[in-house]
N, C-alpha and C positions, 0 to 999 in steps of 0.2 A: 358182190357177194361176201356176207359176212363170215369171217373165220373164227371157230371157238377160242376162247380165252387161253391163252398159255398158262399153263400152271405156275411155271416160274415166274411169270410176269405179274401174277396175281400175287403170289408171295411177297414180291419185292415192292408192288403198290401196297401192300398192306403194312408191309415194314416202315415203308416212308410215312404212312399215315399215323403210325404208333410212335414215331420219332419226330419230335419238332424242336426248334431252338426258340426259348424264350428269354429275353433279356440277357443273351449269352449264354444261357444255362440249357442242359440238354433235358427235354422233358419226354418221359415215355410211358407206355402203358405196359403195367407188369401183373399179370395174372388179373384181378378185378379192379386194380388201383393205379392211378395215375402219379407218378412221381417227377419230380425236378432234381438231376443230378449235377452236383458240382464238386470237384476234387474227388474226395473217397465218401461224400456224404449224399445221402437221400432225403427228401422232403416230400411228405404225401400231401399233395395238391387237391385230391379228389379222388372220385371213384368213377370207373366207366359205367357201371350199372347200380342205380341208386335203390333198385328194388331189393337188394340184400337186407336182411336185418340183424346180421350179425357180422361184426368187424374184429378180426385179430390180425393187427399188422404187424409183420416180421421186423425182427432186430436187423437182419441182415438180408440184402438181394444180391443177386449176380446179374449182371448184364453185359452182354459182350464178353463175358470171360473175366469181368473184374467185380470185386465185389464192393458194396457201398452198405455204409452204415445208415440205419433210419433215424435221423437224429431230432427231428421236427413235423409237427402238423401245420399247413400252411394256413394263411388266413383263409377265412370262407369256406376250407376245404370241404366240410361237410354240411354246409349251411342247409336248412330246409330238407335233410334228408329223413323225411317223416316216419319212413320205414324202420330207421336204426334202433335197435331196442337194446343192443349191448355191444361194448368196445373194450377191447384188451390192447393196452398200448405197451411197447417194449422198454426194458430197462434203459435203452440206449436213448430214449426220447426225452430232449431237454427243453423243448419249447412248443407250446401249444398256441397257435395265432389267434389274433382277434376273431370274433364270431365263427371259430372253428366248427363248433356244434350248434350254433344257434339255431333254435325253432325246429330242434330235433324233438318234437312233443311227446313221442313215445319211447324216448331213451331212458331204461330204467336201472341202467348197470353200467359202470364204466371203471376199468382198472387203470390206475395212473400211478407210476412207479414213483418209489420216495426220492430217486434221483432228479426230478424234473426241476428246473431252475426257474421258468419264466410261463406264465399262464397270462395271455395278453386280454386286453378289453373285450368285456361281453362274450368270452369264449364259450359259454354255456348259458346266454341270455336266451329266456322264455324255452328253459329244457325242464318244464314243469313236471314230467314223470320220473325225475332223479328221486332217489330214496331220501326218506323224511326220517330224521332222529332229532326228537327234542324240539320240534317244530321247525327245524332247518333243513332245507335241501342241499345235499351233498354230493359231489362227483370225486370219490377218493377223498384226496388231501386238500381239495378246493370247496369252500363255501360258496355255494350259488347266489342262494337267496333265503329268505324266509318263506316259510309255507303259510304262517298264519300272521298277518299284519296287525292282529288285535293283541298278541302276545305281550305280557307287561315284565317277564322275567324269563330270560334266556341264557343258556350255557352251551358255549362253542364244545365240541368233543375235543378231546386229547389226540394229539397227529394231525390237526389240520394246519395246514401250513399257510394257505392262500384266503383271504377274506376278498370276494368278488367286488366289483365295482356296482355300487347301488344295491348292496347285498341286504342292509338295514334300512335302506332310505325310504322315508315317508312312513315310517312304522310309529305312528303318534302316540300309541300308548306303551310304547316301550319305557320301562323305567330303569332296568338294569340288564347289563350283558358280562358275562364273565368270559375272557379272552385267556385261552391257554399259553404257556410258554413256548409250544409248538410254533405257532403263527410268527410268520417271517414278513409276509405283504398284507397291507390293508389297502383295497383299492379305491379308486376314484368314487366320490360320493358315497361312500360304504355306510355311513351313519347320518348322513344329510337328512335334515327334516326331521329327525327323531325330537321332538319338541315336547317330550315328557323325560327326557335323560338328563338326570342332574348331576351324576358322576360317572366318570369313564377312566378306568385304568389300562393302559397299555403296555403289554409286558416288555421287558428287557429284550426278548428275543427278537422283536419287531425290528426290522433294516429299513422298509420303505413304507411310507405314507402317502397316498395319493393325493390329487387334486381335490378341493372342497370335501374332505373326507368326513368333517365335522360342521358343515357349513348349517345353517339355519337351524341349530340345536339351540331354541332359543333359551331354554331354562337350564342349560349345562351351567354349572357352578364350579366344578373342580375337575381338571383333566391332568393326568400323568403321562408324560410323554418319555420314550426310552432314549438311552445313549447312543445306539447305534445308528439313527435316523441322520444322514449328513444333510439333508434340504427338504425344504417345506415348501410348498405352493402358496405365494401371496393370499390366495382365496380359501386357506385351511378353515379359517375361524371365520367366515362371513355371518353376520348378523347373531354371533354368541355372545350377547352383550348383557349375558347374567354372569359370566365369567367372573369369578372371585378369585381363584388361585390356579395358577399354571405351575406344574412343578416338571422340570426338565433335567435330567439327568448327564446330559453331553457337557463335558468339561470345555468343549469349544463351541462357539454358538454357530448352530447349523445355518446354512446359507437360505436366504429366502428367494424364491425363485419367481419369474415374472409370468405373464400367461403364456409365453411361448417356450417355458422352460429353461431359461437362462438366468444367471446369477446378476441381480441388479442392484449393486450399492447405493442407488437413489431411493429404494424402497424402504421408507422409514417405519412402514406398520404394515399389519395383517390388513388386507381390504375389507371395508366395512366392518370394523372392530375397533372398538374405544378401549384402549389399555391402560388408560387412566384408572378405570374402576378394578382393575386386576392386579393382585400381587404376583409376581415373576420369583419362582423359587429355584436357585442354580446352585452347584457345587460351589463349597467354600473357596478355593482359590478362582471363582471364574466370575465373579462380580464385576469385576472392571471389564474383561473382555465382552460381556454381555452389554455393559454400558455403552461401550464404543462400538458397538456392532449394528450396522444396519438391519433393520427389522425388529431389534431388540430394544433398542436406545430407547424407543417410544415409551416404554413401560416406566413410570416413575416409581414403582416401588420394586427394587430388587432385593431379596432376601436370601439368606443361606439355607440351603437344604439341612434339616437335622437328621 
């Protein structure tokens, strides 16, 4: 004989299903979202029902009587949520993970707080419905990609802080791009393959420049690099063999990192780049430092910035 399901047993079972341990962290279903809890912080790892079109993430949630601050969106959290068309993130969010909103093809609006610190690789990859301004797709302060790869002259809007991976890559007709002082991060391969780009000025506000950011810019002749970038990937200037002048305002030579992201003193040159054709301009009191530094000493002509 079958007995009717006891209500208290059902409640306990549902609670058990909504609460799991993942890598030592507590994972819960809270309202329509799935969170991972650690200490007093919560990370959004996805949602239980991907049919929703609007997403408003709360700054704080309360679970089992304890408050948790929502500080991040996990890798792959909302990947391929094709119904999603608007997102509001709270001021407490500091990190958006890799591929977090990738392939959300109907995403038209996202509010990202100015307090965001990190937007990871391809967070908005193939989000082709994002707003367009001046031929560029934006997700708040994040520049996702160019809407028209035939554009010749582009101006990045003020307030943009992140230029995403591959944002301008393979824009073969791009001749000039103006980058505002608000930009802090330039992603991997951001300008790779822009083989009509002859000059590029990177503002002093920029603190991070990703791997192969200017690779295969085959006609690039002049580039200005800022003082605050502490390291560059060894593949930064792959096949940039038209480069005649490289200006860098950093007093101390930035480290040159190998393909696994570690400083390698044995690296004497940027990969697949001929420094003998290029003049390196450095601050007045820094010439000797650059001449003695791995990755920079291969430049035969090192001159003082005016």
